[in-house]
N, C-alpha and C positions, 0 to 999 in steps of 0.2 A: 775425204777425207784431212783438212790443211796440218801441217805436223805442228806442234807446239811449238816451235821460234814462229811461225806463219800466226799463232797466237796471241803470242808475249809482242806482237808490234806496237809500239804507242810514240805516233808521229802526227807532227798537227802538217799541213802545207797550207801558205799562207802563196797565194799567187797576187799580181798588180803588176799597177803601173808607179814607178822608183824614179825618183831624180838620184843622180850619183853623182853630187861632185866632187868630190875626192872621195876613188876608191880605198884608200887607204884608211880613212876617216872611217866610211860604213863599214869596210869587214871586222876594225880595233871594235865600232859598236855594238858589231853581233859578236862580237867575240867575247865581251865582256861581258854582255847579257846573258851568253851561257853561261860563263864560270858564275858569275853569280846565282842564274835556277838549277845550274849542273845541268844540263841539257847538251846535245850536239846542232849545233847551226851551221846549214850551208846553202848556201844560196845557187841557183841555178837560173843560167840564160832562158828563160821559157818560149823563145822562140824557137830552139831546141831538142824540147818536154813534147811528150805525144801523150802527154796525159795524165790521172794520179796516178793509172796504176805503173805509169811510167817509174817514174817515181819513188812508187812504195816495192814494185820487183827492186829496186836498185839499192834502197835502203834495209828491207830482208836477204840477199845475197851479202850489203857488206858487212850487216851483221853478224850474220852465220858465218864467215869467211873470219873476222875478229875475234871473235865466242872460241871457233876449232884454229885460233892459233896458225891460219890458214891468208889474210890477210897478204896483200902485197905493200900496203905504209902502216905506218902504227897509230895514225891519226883515223880517227870514226866518218869522219866530215869528209877528208878525202878520200877514203875507200867508197863512202858514197859517191862523189865524183864519181871517181874511175868505173864501179858500176852505172850510173846513169849513162855517162858516157860509152862504154862501152868497150872502153880502149885500157892498156895493158902500160902505156906510157903515162906516166902522170904531167908532162910538159904538152902534148896531145891533149890530156884530158880535162885541163884548166879552160881548152878553151870553150868549155860549154859552163864555165864559169863567167862571175859577169865583168865590166868594164861601167866607166863614167861616161854619165848621158841620163836620157831618158829610154831605161829601158823596160822593158816588159821581164818580170822577173816569179822564177818563183822558189821559198824560201820554207827548210823543211828542217822541221824542231823533229829530237829526236831524246828519248828520254835515256839519258846518258849510260846509268849504270845497268850494262850490260849483261846478262845473267842474275840479277839480285830478284826476287821473288816478287816483291811489290810494283807496283806502276805509278811514280809520278802525275799527277797531276798536272798538264802542261800548257793549258791555259792561262799564265801568272806570265811565265815566258810568252806565249804567243799574243798575248795583249802589248806589251813590251816593247815585241818583233813590232808591233803593228806603229805603235806608238812613235818609237825611237827612230824609221823609215820614213814614216808617214806615207808608208805605202796607199795609193787610191786599190782597194783589193777588186779583184774582179774571178770569177765561180770560179773553180780546179776545172770545171767543169767545160770552160772556156776552151783549155785548153789545146784538150781533142777536138772541138768541132773547128778551130784550125785549121788544125791537121788535113781538116775536110775540105773544108771552106777557101782556107790563104793560099792562091799556089804559091806567094814567096816565104810561105814558112813550108809548104811542101817540098820548093824546092833544096831547102838551107838543110833540112835533117835530111831528103836522099845522099847529099852531099857531104855533112858531117858522118853521118851513119855508112857512104858510101853503100846507097843500095844501089842497085843496077839498073837498069831499062830492063833486062831478063827475068829480075825479080819480078818485078811488077809487074811485068804482062802474065809471069808465069801465077799469079797470087788476087792479081788485080789492083790497084788503085783503092782499093778503100780500106784494104788490110796491109797496111803502108804501117799502123799503131804496130802490127806483132810482129813486122818484120823490124824493129828499133825493138821489144820487146827481147824479139831473137837475138840481137845482140849482146845485149845483157845478160843475155843465161850465159853466150858462148862464152863471156870473158873466165865463167870457172875452168870449161876445159881450155882455157888459148895460156890460165898461169902457169 
């Protein structure tokens, strides 16, 4: 049975291709949307994401850490990034963030009112993110399927999460996503 925090998870994920000509302008635009809609927005390099479960697990753990006052940072968005990266060091986790150019991204929009009873409707913020970023949306499931079929993505994920060939040999290539989720979960232990 899922715990009550899992049941309250209120987030939307928009995945797709986007052209970022100026990273500061891109992030500033998202920050303005977050402020306008009272949400938290975090953008990640989709080439390092193992699918929807990877992002939702990071959001769940970050929200729990903030709620329990056990977070590494005071910013929910950055805390989500730390969990998604499975890294304690902010500088290393930022490598999971986005940069300028043609990028495949995953943008997570989270209800910022942690611990408040009601859930806000995230559709307005989600539509605004789509409009202002000009994202060419792809199904979130594509991020996970690429992990199976795209050798370049597989190699980047293994390197980023320090997944060894011994681990792959032990569980099999198809369990790479589970090894990434393990890294997300281990961040709680490493705190």
